[in-house]
N, C-alpha and C positions, 0 to 999 in steps of 0.2 A: 475528052473523053472519058467517060466513067469511070469512076476510081469503081477501085475493085471489092464485093459486099463484108468480104473478109473485114473492114477499115473503114466501113458504112461510122458514121455514128448516130445510132439511132435514135436512141435516146432524146437527141437533140432537137426529132422536129417543136420546128414552132406551132407554138401554143395555138391554139383555136380560137374564137372569139366568137364568143354567147349566140350572136346575134349581125344577122346582117341585113341593115334595119333603111330602107330611106336616104342611100347617104351617098353624095354623089364620086365618081368615077373623075381621077384628072386623065388630061392625057388632051388632044385633039380630036381625038371621036372619044368625048366624053360619053357614057350611058348610066344610069340609074343603075342604082340595084332596086328589086322588084323586094314585098316585101318575104319574106325566110319562113314559111309557114311553124308554128309547131305542132305539139303531137306526139302525143307517147312512143314512148319505146313499141308498145304492141300492133298500136295503129299503125309505127311508121313499116314495125315485119310486115305487116299484114298485106303492107298495101304494096308490099314492090316484091314480096319470095308467096312463088306460083307451085315451087312442091313444102313437106312435108320435111323434107330435108336443113333446105334452103332456113324456113321459116326457125331447127333450130337452132340456124347455128347463127341463124340473125338475132334473137330472143340470148343467146348463151353470149357469146358475141356481146351485147349492149348491156344483160346486165349482171354487172358483171360478181361476180359471188360473195359474203361477205365475211370478212379477214377473220373476223372472229364466230364461232358455233358454229362451222358447218353447215348453217344455212345458206341461206339466193338472197338477196340483198334483189327487191324488183323495186324497176324506179316506174312508176307510175305517175308520177306531174310531166306534165310538160314541157320540151325542152324543142332548144334551133333546133331542124332538121342536119342544119349542116355537123352541127356536137356531133350525131349517131355517123357519116361520112368520114371525120377526121378518128371517129372511137374504133370504126370501122379501118381504115388509114393505115391505124401502129398498129390495131392488132394482126394483119395485112403484113408493116414491116414490120414484128415481130416473131415472125414463121417466116416470113423469107432469111432473115438472122439465124435462126436455129436449122433452118434444115443448108444451108452454111456452112458453120459448125457442123452438125453432123460430116458433108464430105468432107472435108479437114482431116475431120476423127477416126473414114475412113477413106483416103486416098494411099496413106500407105502404109493398106495394108498389106500382107503380100500372099496371102489368099484370094487380093484382089485381081483378072486375067487384068491385064497392060489394059484394052482393047475398053472393056469397063471404064477404065482408072481413062481413060482419053474419055469414053461420054459422059461421064461430068465434070468434064474442066470444060465441056461446052454443051451442056446443062446451064454451070452457070452462070454461063455469062448472059443468058433468056435469062438469069437471076439478078443482073447486074441490069438489064435494060426496067427490065420489072421496079428494081429499087427508086430509080432515077424520075420512073416517072412516076410512082404511088409519089415517092417526096416529096413532091410536085403538085399532089392533089391534098397532100394536109396544109403544105402553106403556102398553097395559092387562097385558101381556104380565107385567109387576111385578108384579100383583096378583092372585094364583090365582082367586079368586070371581070376576072378572072376565074375567083372558082364558077364563076357557071358556064364563063364560054368557052373555058379551056379545059375545065373539068372532064367530060367525056370522052375528050380524045388525048387526057394524062387515062385513066382508065381504060383504054383502049388500048394501050401504051405498053399499057400493066398487064393484061390477058393477055398483049401480046408477048406478049417475056415468059412467060408460062407457058402458052403452048411450044416455043420458042423449045425450052427447054425441055418440053413430051417426046414432041419430035427424036430431041436424040440420044431417051429412054427406051425409046421403045423396043430397040428390043432385047431391052433385061425388064422386061418385068419384074424379076424379082428383087432388087438391086431394091435396100429398100427408102429411095431419094425416089426411089419410082413414085409407092404409093404419099408424101412428103406431096411429092406436085398437085399430084390431081387434089391433096385438099390444100397447099397453095392456091388451088386455078379456085379455088371457090368462094373462099377466103375473099381471092380479089376479085370475086364475081357480088360479091358481097355489096361491095366499097360500089361497081360500078349498077347496080341495082338499088344499094339506098340518090347514090348523083340526081338520078333521077324526078325526087323532089327536088331537087332549085332550084329554081326557078334564072330561068334565061333576064336576063339581063336587057332592060328594056332602055330606046330613046328617052333620049330629059325632053323634057314636055315643054312643050312651045313656049314662047314667055306669052 
């Protein structure tokens, strides 16, 4: 059973490898990792984002703002695309945690009708599902085989969790959670789009 989202240690997500290049995978059905491409943030976002809104979200997610001076540190060097998937996954997990915290802050409000509180609780069940899958996305990047073979399924599972929450909130469009869920869904979609840049593992070469 998945842990409630409030108890998840988001900061403990497994660190990502810098690249996954031609290393063998263990197990009876051994496969080989395809070379992981490297590109700039701009190239990666341009390659997967079909709308101006998603492109802006992608660049904002992958180009962290400088800590000092108020400027934006723009990454112009190439990086393995797995780094970008991992950065987007961490961003999505942080967003899920922030939404869960916002929900906890509202749940005891006397102004919130009982039916809406119930809808919020059911929405969070979808977030629990999304956290489980998105956490696995980040963790699986440490293994070439699961990173590619299971990555897309896990992204789909996270998106299903977002949609499960959204269905519970349809009757409450004025709820702060409604807008947060839409934003979190876009961040989840971004992870899925970037995952398309990660090549699938290939069968081992013939002896």
